[in-house]
C-alpha positions in Angstrom: -15.3 0.2 -27.7 -12.1 1.4 -26.0 -10.3 -0.7 -23.4 -8.9 0.8 -20.2 -5.2 0.2 -20.1 -4.2 1.9 -16.8 -5.8 2.5 -13.5 -4.7 3.8 -10.1 -5.7 2.7 -6.6 -6.7 5.6 -4.3 -6.4 5.5 -0.5 -8.2 7.9 1.8 -6.0 8.6 4.8 -4.9 11.0 7.4 -1.1 11.1 6.5 -0.6 10.6 2.8 3.2 10.8 2.8 3.5 8.3 5.7 1.1 5.8 4.0 2.8 6.2 0.6 6.2 5.5 2.2 4.8 2.3 3.8 3.4 1.0 0.5 6.6 1.9 -1.4 8.5 -0.3 1.0 6.0 -3.1 0.8 5.9 -3.2 -3.0 9.3 -1.8 -4.0 7.6 1.3 -5.5 9.0 4.8 -5.7 7.5 8.1 -4.8 8.9 10.7 -7.1 7.9 14.3 -6.3 5.4 16.1 -8.6 6.9 17.3 -12.0 8.9 20.5 -11.7 10.0 19.8 -8.0 13.1 18.2 -6.7 11.5 16.9 -3.5 8.1 16.5 -1.9 9.1 19.2 0.7 9.8 21.7 -2.1 6.4 20.9 -3.6 4.7 21.4 -0.2 6.4 24.8 0.4 4.9 26.0 -2.9 1.4 25.2 -1.7 -1.0 27.1 0.6 -0.6 25.9 4.2 -3.9 24.1 4.2 -2.9 22.1 1.1 0.5 21.0 2.3 0.8 17.2 2.8 -2.7 16.7 1.3 -1.6 14.0 -1.2 1.1 11.7 -2.2 1.6 9.0 -4.9 3.9 6.2 -5.7 4.6 4.2 -8.8 6.0 0.9 -9.9 9.5 1.6 -11.3 9.0 -1.1 -13.8 5.8 0.5 -15.1 3.8 -2.7 -14.7 1.8 -2.2 -11.5 -0.8 0.5 -10.9 -0.1 3.9 -9.5 -1.1 4.3 -5.9 -2.6 7.7 -4.9 -3.0 8.8 -1.3 -5.3 11.7 -0.4 -5.9 13.3 3.0 -9.5 13.2 4.2 -10.8 14.7 7.5 -12.6 11.6 8.8 -10.9 8.5 10.2 -11.4 5.0 9.1 -14.4 3.5 10.8 -15.4 0.3 8.9 -13.8 -2.5 7.0 -12.4 -1.7 3.6 -14.7 -2.6 0.7 -11.6 -3.1 -1.5 -8.2 -4.2 -0.4 -4.8 -5.1 -1.9 -3.4 -8.6 -1.9 0.4 -8.7 -1.7 1.1 -11.8 -3.8 4.3 -13.4 -2.5 3.2 -17.0 -2.4 1.9 -17.5 -5.9 2.5 -21.1 -7.0 3.4 -22.3 -3.6 1.3 -24.7 -1.4 1.3 -26.1 2.1 4.2 -25.5 4.5 6.4 -23.9 1.8 3.7 -21.3 1.0 3.0 -20.7 4.7 6.7 -20.1 5.4 7.0 -17.6 2.6 3.9 -15.7 3.8 5.1 -15.7 7.4 8.5 -14.3 6.3 6.8 -11.5 4.4 4.5 -10.8 7.3 7.5 -10.4 9.6 9.0 -7.9 7.2 5.8 -5.9 7.0 5.3 -5.8 10.7 8.7 -4.3 11.0 7.5 -1.5 8.6 4.5 -0.8 10.9 1.9 -3.2 9.6 -0.3 -5.2 12.0 -0.9 -8.9 11.7 -4.7 -9.6 12.0 -5.3 -13.3 11.2 -3.8 -16.3 9.6 -6.1 -18.2 7.3 -4.7 -21.7 6.7 -6.3 -24.9 5.7 -3.2 -27.1 5.4 -2.9 -26.4 1.7 -3.8 -22.8 1.0 -3.1 -19.8 3.2 -3.1 -16.1 3.4 -2.5 -13.6 6.2 -4.9 -10.7 6.8 -3.1 -7.5 7.9 -3.5 -3.8 8.3 -1.2 -1.0 7.0 0.1 1.9 9.1 -3.4 3.6 9.2 -5.5 0.4 9.7 -6.4 -0.3 6.0 -6.8 -4.0 5.5 -4.7 -6.0 3.0 -3.7 -9.6 2.7 -0.3 -11.3 2.2 -1.3 -14.0 -0.3 
């Protein structure tokens, strides 16, 4: 039996480069252009017009986190995600200290274009439900 050592998370979206830039900022990831190209624009110019801007990707520069892949799809988002990312900034913290850390990260992400949806807080544990720049749900946890 072989064990899977790597995986990527794929996002369906309308504007792959825009969503990739958002997630790079959120996670501290990088979005290097495809091999053999100096920039994403150079890559796009090499593609047929209908393929330009059809995908993007970003990677964890440390090599630890999964690759994120963004692909253009014709339909818009219409229902809640079945899978979402949790941005883990409050690990090990509880109560007011955890809440303050999550609120600070939420403020940073809203400035990047995210939308705050709902705070879930029971006095001890907390998370903030949010949406990215295309409405995909994620949590600040």
